N, C-alpha and C positions, 0 to 999 in steps of 0.2 A: 769137314764136318763128320767124318768117320769116325775118328778117333773119341767124341767125346761121349759114344754110345757103344756097349756092348752088343754083345749078338740076340741080346734078349729084349734092347730096346732101354737098357735102364740108364738113367747118366752116371755117366762114369769122368765128367771135367770137372775144370776148377770152380769154387764157388765163387757166385756173383758176391762182386764189395756190395755194402750197407747203400749207397748211395742207387745204383743198379738197381737194387732190390727196390727201394722206394718208388723211382721210375717206373717198375714193371706193375705193380698193387696201385699206382695212381695216387698222387700227393693227396686229393681231394676226399680217395675212401672213405676216412675216418668221419668228415664230415654227415656221411648218407646214414651210415649202419654203428651204431655206439651200443653194440651187444652187450660188452661186458663192462662200459660206463656210462649206465644210463643218465649220468651228469651230464649238463652241456661242455662240448668239447672246446679245449681252448684255444684263442686266436694262434694263427699258425705266424712264425717269427721268423723262421728259417732257421732256426738254431735249436729245433727239437731234441736232436742225437746228441747234446755234446750236454743236456740236461740231465741231470739224476734225479729219479723220480724216489723219496724216501720212502712215502707210504705204501708202496706197491700197489700191485692190481688190485681193485674190488672184488669182491666175493661175491656179493648182492647177486639174487639171482632176479633175471630179469624175463619177466612173463610174454608169451607170442605176442598177444596182442597190443603190448608197450613199446615191440619191438620197430624201430623207424630205418626200412630199406631204402625207400625214395624220396627226395625232398618235396615238401606239401608246394602247393601251388602259390601260398604267401609265400614260403620262404624265396622261389623263382622270381615271381615278380614282384615281390614288395607288398606291405602291408596296405597300402592305400588303392592298391588295384581293384576295381572288382571284379569278384572272379565266380563266373555263372558255369553250374555243372549240371547236364542234363543228361538222363540214362540213354533217350532216344532222339533223334532227327526231328525236330518240332518247326524248324526252318525252310523253308522252300528254294527248291534250287536257283528258283529264279533271285532269290537275296544275297549275296554276299553275305560270309560269315560275320568279317568283320568290313563293315561299311565304310567307302572311303571318304574321308572330309570332304563335305560339300563348301566351298566356297564362295557366297554369292555377293554379286555383283551387281548391281540393280545401279551405281552412279559411275560417271566419269572423271576416275580421279589422275593425277599428275602421280610419277611414279618418284620424282623427287621435286625440292623445291626449283621451277624453272627459272631459266636466269632473267633479270630485271637493269632496263638503264637507270634505275637510281641505287646505292645502296639500302638495306634494309635494316641496318643500324642506323643508319638518316632515319627511316622511316620510324620507328620505334623510338627514337628520341623527339621525334615532330610532337608525338602525343602525349608531351608533355605541357606540350601548348596548346591549351584548348582556341586560344584565341587566333591561330594558326590551322585549325581544324573547323572541317565544316562537314552535317550528317547529312544528306540530302537522297532520295528518292526520285527513281525514273517511272514515272507511271505513265499511265495514255491506255488508251484502245488496243485492240488484237491487232498486230500483224501493221504499227503505226512506226514501230521500229526503235523500241525501248534495247533488245540484246544486241541488234545492230549499232546503236551506239555504244553501246558498252564494250562491243569488240574493238570499236573505234579507237578505245582508251585505250583497251587491252594492248593493242599492237604499240599505241606509243609508249608503252611503258615496260611490255616482255619482249625478251628476245626471242622469237620465236617462228620468225620470218621464215628460216631457212627449214623447220620441219613443215613449215602451210606447201612449201615450193616443193617439198618430195612426193607431195600426194601423187597419186598417180589412179586411172579410171576415174568411177562416179564422183569419187571423194573429194577430186579433184575442183569440180563446179561447186561444191558444197557451201556453204556458210560457214564461218568457225564457229557463231554460237558458245561462244567458250563458258558462259554463266548458264546455258541448259545442259546439266550434268544430270538427269534422273532418265532412267531409259524411254519412258514414257515421252519425256520432252523431246528427245531424239528422234522417236518414230512419228510423232504427229507434229513437230513443228511448233510447236507453240511453248511458252513457259508456265508451268503450272505450281512451282514455288518460287518464293523471294529467293532472289540471290546476293548476297553481301559480297562487296570487296572494299579493301582498301587500297587504293593506289597513292603516288606521291607525286604531283603534275604542276607545271609551271604557270604562271601567268606572264602578260605580257611584257611587264618589265623584270621578269626570270626570277620574281618570287617565287618559291617553292611552298606551296599547301599541300595537306594530309587531307584528300576528300575522300571519306566513309562513302560506301555509293549502294544505295540497293537497287537492284531491277528486280520490277514487281511483273506480276503476269498480265495481260492485256485483256484477257478471256472473262466476259462478264460472270460467269462460272467460280472465279479465282476473285471476287473480288475481297475477300476475307484477309487472302494473303496482305491486300493493299493498304486496308485498314489495320491490320497487325504492325504493317510496317512505318506506316503515316506515326505510331502512337513514338518510333524511337527516333524518327528525323526531326529536323529544323528547317526545313524547306522542301517542296516538291518542285522538279522540273517535269513540265508537263509534255510529253512529246506528242503532236500531232503531225498526221500526213497532211500535207499543204490541199492532196488532189480531195480526200474524203471529205476534211474537215472535222469540226467536233460530232463524235458517236455518241451513241448511246451510253457508254464507260468512261467516256472523257469528262460529259456532262458528271457522272454521279461522283467521281473522282473532284470536280471543280466543288461542287457542291459540298462536299466532306470537308475539303480543305479548307471551303472560306468559312464553316461553323465551328473548324476546330481551332481558326486563329492562324492556320499556317502558311505562311508567307509559298507565293506561287509564280513560278519563272518560266517563260513557253520556250519550246522549241519547234519551231518548224519545221519538220523534217520531210525528205524526200522531193527535194526540190529540181533535182533533175527530170521528174515526171513531167513539171512545167514545159521545160524545152522539146525533153525527147517524146513523151507520151503525148502529152496536151498540142504540142507546138504552138503553144500561145504567143505573140509578140512580146516584149519587155513591159510594152502600156498594161497591157491584158494581165500579163502576170502579176504586173504589182498590185492591180485591185484586185485581184486572187490572195492574195497575201494577206493585203488590207480587211477582206471579208472573212477569213478566218480567224486572222486577230481578235477582230469585232464581236465574231460568235462568242468567243470565250471570254471577252468584257461582259456582253449583255449576260450572260450567265452567272456571271458575278454579280452583276447589277442586281439580278431579280433575285439571288439567296440574300442579298443582306442591301434591300432597298435604301437607294439614299446614303448607303456606306461606300458604294463601290467603287467612287473617283479615286480614294486614298489606294484601292488595291489592283488598280488599274494595270495591264501587261501592255506597254506601247516599246517601238523600237529604239526611241530617242532616250528614253529610261534606261535603254541599257538592260531591260529584263526580259527580249527577247532576243532569241538564237536563231538564226539560220544553215540549216543542215543539210546536209546528202549523204548518210553514212556510207551507202552504197560506193560511192565515192573517195567517202574519208575527208571530209572537209566539213568546216563549220565556221562561222564567223559570227561576229554583233556587229552592229554600225560602229562602235568604237575602235572595235580591231581590224575593220575595213580600211577606216579613218588613217589607222597608224599604217596601214599596209602602202599607203598614198605618199605617208611621212616616210616610211623609210626610202621611198624612190622621189620623192621631192622636199628636199629640204625645209622646214621654215613653215610647215603645216601644221598649223594647231587643230592638234586630234579631237578635243573636247569639244572645240566653235564647229569645226568641220561636221561632226556628228550628229550635231545638233541640228544642222541645217539637210539632212539626207534622209530623215522623212515627213512623210505628210503632203500639203501642198503649197511644197515649196519648190521655186521653179530656177533655172540655173540660166543664165543669159550668158552664150555664146560670144555675141560680138560684146558686151559689156565685161564680160567676165566677172558676172556678181550675181547675188541669189534675189528674187522679188517672189511676194506673195501672190502674182498672182500672173498668167502668161503673159507676154508681150503682144505676141497673136500666134496664129495656130501655124503648128509645125517649128515656128522658129526656136522656141527654147522647151524642155523637157523638165518631167519633176526630176528633183537632181537624183533621187533615190533610185529612177532610169537610168540616170546620164550616166554615174559614177560608179551604182554595182550592177545593175542586171546588165548592163550592155557591155562591159567587161566579161562579165562572166558569159555572156552567150556569144560573144565574139572567141574565147577559150574553145568552147564546144565546138561550136563550128569548124573552126583553123583544126582542131584535132583530129575531127571525124572526118572532114572532106580534103583536107589539105596532102600531098604528096607527102614522102618522109622527108626530101631535099627542103621543099618549100617549109615544111613545118619545124625541120630542125632549122631551119633561119628564123624564124618568127621565135621560136621558145628561147632559141638563143640572145635575144631583145630582151625577154622577161628573165633571163636568168636563169633558164631552168634547162639542165643538162641531164638528157636520158642515154643510155645507152645503145649502141646499136640496134643489140635484138631487139630492144623495145618497141623501136620502131615500124618492126615487122607482126608485133602481136597485134590478135586481136583488138579491134576498138574501144569495146569494154575495158579492158587491161589497160591500153592508151591511155586512155584518159582517165582511170584511176590513179595513173602513175604522173602524171600531166597536172593533175587538182590537188594532188598531195604533196608536189613541190610547190605549186602554187600560193595555194592557201598556208601551208606551212601547218604544224603540229596545234591542236585544238585552245590557244591558249585564251580565247574570246570565249568559250565555256568556262573555263577555269574564272577568267575575272567578275563575267556575270553571276558565277554564284558566291563569291567571296566578298560584292558588293551588294547584293540582295537578299541573302540568304544569312542570318547572323550566325555565330559563333554557337558555340555550346552554352561557352560563358555569359553570353546577351542572350542566349533563349533560356537557360536555366530556370530563372523566377517563372516566367511565366509558365512552362511546363509544369512547375511545383503547385501553382494558382489553379493550371487544370486539372490535374489529375493526382495530387497529393491529397491523402484522404486524411492527412496531420496538421498539427496546428504548425504556422509558420514562423515563430518566433522561439521556437526553441534551435537547440546547439546543433541537431543533426540539418534540421532545414540551413539552416545558417550557412553548413557546411556544401549542402548538396547545389544553395545557390551560387555559390565562390567556386564551385567545381574543386574543392580544396582533395588533392593528392593524401593527404594529413590527416584527411577527416575520418569519421566510422564510414566503413563498406557500405553501401547502399547499391544494388541494380535492379533494374526494372527489366524483367523479363518480360517477352511477347511472343517469344516463335521457339518452337523446339525440331532442329534438324537431325536425320536417322542418323547413325553412324555407318558405317560401310557396311560391317555386316547385321545390320537392321534390328540388332538387339536390344539396343539402347539409344539414347537419343542425347544429343550437343544442344544446351540451351543458349539460347542468342538473346541480349538483352545490353542495355546501357547503363555504362559504370555512371552514378549519378554522385557519389563522393566515395575517398579511398581509392585504394587499390587494389582490383581481383589478383590474387597471389594462391598459387597452388598450393594445396595443404592446407588451408585455411581452416576452420571448424565455423561454420555458419547457421544461421537460420533459416532456414524456406517458410515464405510466408507465402498461403495459398489466397485464392479471391476472396473464400469465406472467413478468413482471419480478421478479429476484431479485438483489442484489449479485453471485451467482455470476454469472446468468446473464444479460445485460444485451440481449440480445435485443430483446425486445419494448419499445423505448423509440425514443421519436423526439423532435427538437425541433421544436416549432412557435412561431409567434406568436401573442397573442390578438389578433385584430382587432377585436372589437365587445363588450361588456361593457351588459348588460341586466339589468334588474330586470322578471322574467317576470308579467305578469299576463294569462297566457291568451290574451285578444282582443287584446291589445295590448304591445308591448314598451317599458319607457324607458330610454333610452340614458343611459349614468352614466358618470362618468371614473373611479367604481372604485365596490366592493363589500367593504366591512370583515369579518374575521373574525366568524362566528357565524351569518351569511345564506346565504342561498341567492344563488346567481348561475348566469346565460345568458352563456355565451361563445361567441363563434364565432370560428371558423380554428382550431380545435384538433381538429375532429372526425374528421380522417382515417385518425389510426391506433387511434381506440377502438371497439370493436366493442361490446361490454356497458357495462361499467363501468371506470373506470381512476383516477390519480390524477396530478392536476400538482404540480409542482412547480417552484421558483427553477431559474435554469440554474444555481447552482450556490450550495449552503449557506456561512454562514461556518462556519470551520476546517475545511473541505472535510471536512462529516459525511456519511454515507452516508443515501441516499434511499429508505425504505423504503414499501412500496405499503398500501392497506387491501384488506382479506379481498374476495373478489368476494361478489355481493348470495345468501344464500341463499334460494332458494327453498321453497315449502311444497306442491307439486305437482309431477310429469314429465309432458313430452309425451312421448305415446302415440299421438297419430293420426298417421298418415303418409298422404303424398301426393306421385307423382311427378309433373314438369311439364317440358314441352318445349314449343320454341317453333311454332307451327301452321308459317311460313317458317322452315326451317334456317338461311338466313343472319342470322337474328335471334340467334344463338344468344348473341352477347358482350354484345348489351344486355338479355338477358334474365339472363346472369351478372351483371351491375351493377344490376338491378333485385334480385335475391336477395339480393346484399348488403347494399343499404339496407335491404331487408326484416329483415335480420338485424339491423344496428342498431336498429332504429324498435321490433321487440316482444321483450323482456326473455327470454322465455322459449323464443322460435324457435330451431330451431337445423337447419341444412342439412348436407348431406352428398351425394357422387357416390359412387354404389355401383360393383361393378366392372364390373356391365354398362354404363355409361354414362349411368345413371338419377339425373336429378338431383332429390332426394330431400327435402322440407319435413317438419319435425316440428312439431306443436302440442298444443296442450291441448284442443281440441275443436273440435266444428262451428262453431260462430261464429266461433271462435278462426280457424280456417282459412280461413273466407268471406270474413272483415274482411283478414286478410293477400294472400289471392290476391285480391280487389277492388284492393289498395295496389299489387300485383305488375302487374295488369294495366293500371290506369288512373293511379297515381299517381307510381309510380317508372323503369316498362321503357315504360308509354304501348305495350301491343304484346300481340297476339293471342296465349294460349297455351293448349294442350291439357293439361288433369289427368285422372289415372287415377282411377280409382274409390279410393275411401280404404281403406286397410288400418292393419293396427298394427303395433309392435314387439314382436320376439317374445324372450322369456328362454330360455335352456336351463340345466338343472339336472340333478343327478343325487339319486337317493332310497335307493340303498345302496352299500355298501364295494363297490370294483373286486374283480372273482370271482377276479383271482388280480394278483401284481405284473407289472406292464406297462415292460417296458425299450425303449429305442432306442439304435440306436450311431451316430456320428456319419459324413459322408461320408468320411473318411479312414481307417473304421472303427478309428479309436486310441483312441476314450473312449464309456461306457456310460454312462447313465442309467438310472433304475430309480426308477418312482412308484406311488403310489395315490391315486384320488380315491374322495372320502366327503362326503356331505352335514354340512351348517354347521347345529350346535343353532338353532334357532328362536329368533330376535330378534338373533343377531348381525350379520347383511346390516343388520339396521335402525342398529342400533348404531354400525355405519361409517359408513352412509351420511347420519347424522344428528352426525356428530363426537363421540358418547360417547367413544370410544377412539379415537385416530390413531397410524398407524404413525411419526408422527415425532416421538411422546413419547419419554422415555426407556425402554428394553425393559426395567427393572423397574415402571415405571407401567405399561407395556402388559400385562405379565403377570403384575401384580396385579389388573389389572381383571376379566381371562379367570379366573382362579384363584378369586377371590372371588365372580362373577358366574354361572359357565358350572360352575365345578368343573373346568377341566381341572389336569392335571400341570403343578407346576412348571415340571420341565424342557422340555416340549411348548409350555407359553406364551412361555419365553424365548426359543424355535428358530423362531420367527415371523418371516419373511425381508421377507414385501410383501402388501401388500393389492392386488388388481388388478381392473380392467387398469389404475385409476389410485391414488392414493391413499385414497380414496372407494371405492374398487371392493367389492361385497358378496363376493369370495374373499380365500380366505388359501394363501398358499406357504410348505411350513413345514419345516425342517431335520428329518427323523427321524432321521437317520444316528446311529451311535455311534462315539467316539472310538477305540475299539478295533478296528472296520473299516476307520473311512474316515481318510484323514489330511485333516484338518480344514484346515491350511496351504493345501495344495491346491486344496480344494474352495471355499475362499473366493476363490482368483485366478478362479476364474470364477463366483462369486456374482451378480454385474451382468447378465453373460449368461444364467444362467436366470432371472433376474427378467426380462431383457427377452422370453424366450422363453415365459414363465408370461402377463406382460400381453399377446402379441401372443396367444395361444391364447384366453384371457379376452375378448378384445375380439371376438373373432370365431371361435364355437365351430365345432364338427366339424357338426353337422345340419344347420344352415343359413344361417350365418355373423353370429347373431344375439349379441349379448354372454352369456356365461356367468354366472352367479347361484346364489349359498347353496353353491359349492362349496368343499371346502380338499382342497389338493395337497400328498399329504406325499411329500417324497425318502426314498427307502427305502435308493438305493445307489447310487454315482457309483463307477467305473472313471476312470481319467484319465489322459493320456500325461504321463509325466515332461517332456516337453519344451514350453515354454511354446507355441510355432509353431503346434506340433500342435493347441492347446487353444483357439484364440481364438475370437472370439465368431462368425466367420462358418462355426466348425464346431456351437459350443457353441447357438447360439441356435437354428434350425431343428430342430436334435434336442429341446432341449427343449419346444418347441413339440409336435413329433409326438408326445412321450410324455405332455403332458399331454393330448391328443386321445384316444391310445390306452386309459390309463387311466379315461378321461372315458366313453368309449364301452362300456368292461366296466364301469361300475359303475349300470348301468338308468338310461340317460339318459329326461330327460324335457323336453318343452317346457312350456314359460310364460305365459300369457297376463296383458296388464292388465286389471282389473277396473275398472270404473266404481261408484261407491258413487249411490242413483238417491233422490234425497230430492223427493218430490211434496207439494205444497200445493193442495187443490182441493175439492169441496161431498164431501158423505156421497157420492154414487152413481157418482163420480168410482174411487172407489178397487179397484170389481168390477174396472175396464177396466184399471186399472195390473196386478193380479194376472193377468189374461189375455196381456197385451199382455208382461208378463214371462218367462211361461212360454211363449210362442211364440220368444223368442230367449235360451235357454238361461240367465235368468235367475230369480231369487225375491226374495220378501218377507222381510224380515227383521224388521218390526214395523209396526205401523200402529196411530193411536189418534187422540181428538179435540183439538185445539186447543181448551186449557183458554177458556173466555168467550165464546165463537166458534163459527157456523158450521161452522168449517171443519176437514178436516182431515188428518192430516199419514201419510204412508207413506214408511219408508225399505227400500231391498233393495239388490241388486247384480247387473250385468249388464256381461259380456264386452265391454270396448271395442270389439272385431270386428263381435259383435251390436249395437252404439249405435245404427248409424248409422240415420238414421230414425227413431229411439225416438220423439224429443220431437215428431216433426210428427204422427207416428202416434197419440199421446196426445191432441195437440191437436184432432183431429179426430173423434177419440171422444169425445169428453168437450167438445163445442162451444166450445173455448176457454176452461172454466173451470180448469181443470188447470195450476197450473206447476212446472215440473220443470228440477233441479237434478243435472246430471252431474258427479262429481269422483272425480276415480284413488283411489282406495281401497288398494290392494294389487295383487301379484302371487300367480297363481295356477295350479297345474300342471293342464295341460290332459290329460282323460280320455285314456286309450288309451297305448299303447308305439307311439312314432314310428319306430321300427327293424324293426315286426311286419310281414314281407311277407307274410305269408299272408293277411292283412284285405284286401278288394278293396274298391276305389275305385271306382265306380260314375259314370260322367261324366254332367254335367248332375243330378244327384241329393246330395242332401244326404246327407253324412257319419251314418253311424249313433254314436252315443257313444263306443263305443270305436275307431271309427276316426277319430274329429275329430284327434289329434294327427298321425297320419301324414296324413292329407289338407291338414293346415296345411304340413306339411315339405317335402311334395313340392313344392304349389303355390308355397312361397314359394320353393324352389328353381329352380325354371322362372322366376319373374319375375326372378330375378336373373342368369339364366342360365347356373347352375350344371350338374353333370351330375346327371341325373336321380335317382338314388340318394346313401345314404351308407352307406357299408360302411368295419369296423373294421378288414378286410385294407391297404387305402390306407397306414392307419398302423402295423400291426405289421408286425417285421422277418418275412419269407416265413416262417425254418423255425421262429419263435415261433408262426407262424399256424396254421401243419401240426402242431405238437403241440398245439396247443389242439383244432385239429379233431380230430384223433387219439381226445383223452382224451375229446370229449364237451363239453367246458364252453363251446364256440361255438355246441351244435347242429348244425342242418343248414346247410350252406355257403349 
């Protein structure tokens, strides 16, 4: 090194070659500072030294401020990256400069497709044969075993036994609950969402069928999920706990299925409880089973009197399945008879199965069947002799026999167990024995295939019930035939959130055509019609899946007759929708399927607001997603600015608010105390005809309000009578059922506030007194004013119910310009209000039906707690064949908050209670009686209840303190009423 520099430090060594010099300077230096070359530098090619620059260097002067010494952020990070430059540190130290990406995980999901015992390509091939497919729903009451039954089928079809055996600690004893995927479902131990699964299962003859099964929630608060599910299925498998029998939710589901004409099959579950818990002898067990089956048949008969016989469920028909999901077995009489046939050749399975139920006895001496018992004790009922006693023997031997004796006994039955299994816990051993004794669930498959129609057979009935369009078009014909080559029509009834909860998958049934990814479609909402195409958007199907709850199978297409999970079409769907091709052949019109009819109402109400006001848009987005996720949730904004959420019950609201806080909005929200919806009604006819004059003083409307007959409101809401029907048909209904005068029945103008609203607007004017042609020119405006009034009543802006408004007289200006909507609509609303307030207005509140199941000593607790909450007991009595009691009663919704917790505390968790919306009931007291004192912080007296509710509701909504008829009556008319004493004291 010393010979490279002289004594003064000057470099005297050899000159470095060009390549070294370049490496010293840095290859990229030219990209940063273009002092002499302001134009953009050429791309480096590696050949720069060999190129000759003919033009020579540029002599242009570059200003100091134009020189670039360092690369810009855009050059370093790219043009599409958002760059934020801050002069001073505005971010707190607690927050990272770049926050880590949070992966939301609220659902249990499979990492990969789990191994199954059938070929998945075989399953997709089966989809092309609708006659080999069945679409069913497992429905029933809470904890009756629907999810456990689903687990049994999953373990039969999925190779996941090894994974379950590797469980340790607490998780080892936990049930599989394969279809409970939501984090709340796992924590609470109950199903909240409907869970779809498609499985390939074999019948007793070895023929494979594709079963599309929906596991529905059993809690009464989530019956909206059941209603949405029943629209997609062709039959219901009703699961009933043999000990508890038919409970309140079971009853609701049976009634809905019967009225919607959906075939029902029955699964009598938890048969092991008869043996291990109740310890009933076989004869008593038979009567208990018979009682449960008859309970179901009684409800069917009561729902459709006189026609129930054809819809009966009975074991000899083959539409009753006996099951024990915990032990993993199930059978029908036919599948049990086949077990005898396998052991003793020559048994006629069908004939033998027909003799295994009812009052048919087996005579062991003559070896024949008789209708009468020959002598007491000598002959037993055939079901007891051939079915129950063998099961009892298997149970008793397995539990009580020593391993050696048990091995010998099981060997005779052809059951082989591992030596380690004989040392296992009694429950595990019993499960292993029963699984081999009964075999797979072929009886269930036979029952479903025989008693539930295929999509092809059920298509026409589905169209007649739910399709709004004509049934003689090419599209309708394709749907009737489940035609894969027809136009695409998908009926969507349910939305499932994706794993990150940012978007939704749309679950529906393909009615015709094939749902393929990449297809351009029209999404028709519930408000779509040919006349009003506003509720229609164009979309592209991005993903097509077969839904399997914990995992989705991506496919190239799903043909007609099957369920499909679609991605990319959910933006405009709120509750349900109809998806159709971009354009039909011959430019046919597109029609929608009717919205889902629910069998309960959302009456529980809470108001929500963000803790941090700046997060309001985030909360609103969360509320929109909540609205999509829960079928019966409804949201609205009050005039006071409150964001109100309406649900069915406390548990329902708890789950909704959890999802809002954690899943969809991910923020803290403040929730008000729960309240309830109210309705307003009248109990008398208006004391006088009330009139209102339009703002321009040129038109006058006169009306009278009166209560409707009992039952009319229910008939309108259930669709027994429709305003869209021809006038003659509607008139005939009211004339025959309620004895209305034919002229009055024909002059019904509208139901309100909408087509299924429980109020009626009737034209009661005479042609001799009123110009009908002139009146018809303002008919639409009067109807709008009536709808407005019926939607927000005068007492506390709650909907009006059970009221009929009669137009008595009309004076209209002859000039059309003076009787426009701006003049007539507010006038019609005002006259509705004034006539309503003159007809003894009353407040109505929703009432829950209470159903409690528990031990006898919990009955007194129910009586005491109901009495404290303005409720009362209707019936109470023991459940046949069990030590349990059932109590039925009523409780106002507004007094029901905390009722379940109260009851659980007073009966140390022994009582199970269900609260279901029952009806609307008039609140005691006159809401307009100003003489009643309302004392602060004290419970209102019975007669002050209505006034108390009205004042508090008005305060909450930000309305003026009191309501007065003077606000809606014309001043001179109000004065004359005061003078005549009609209104009493002002």
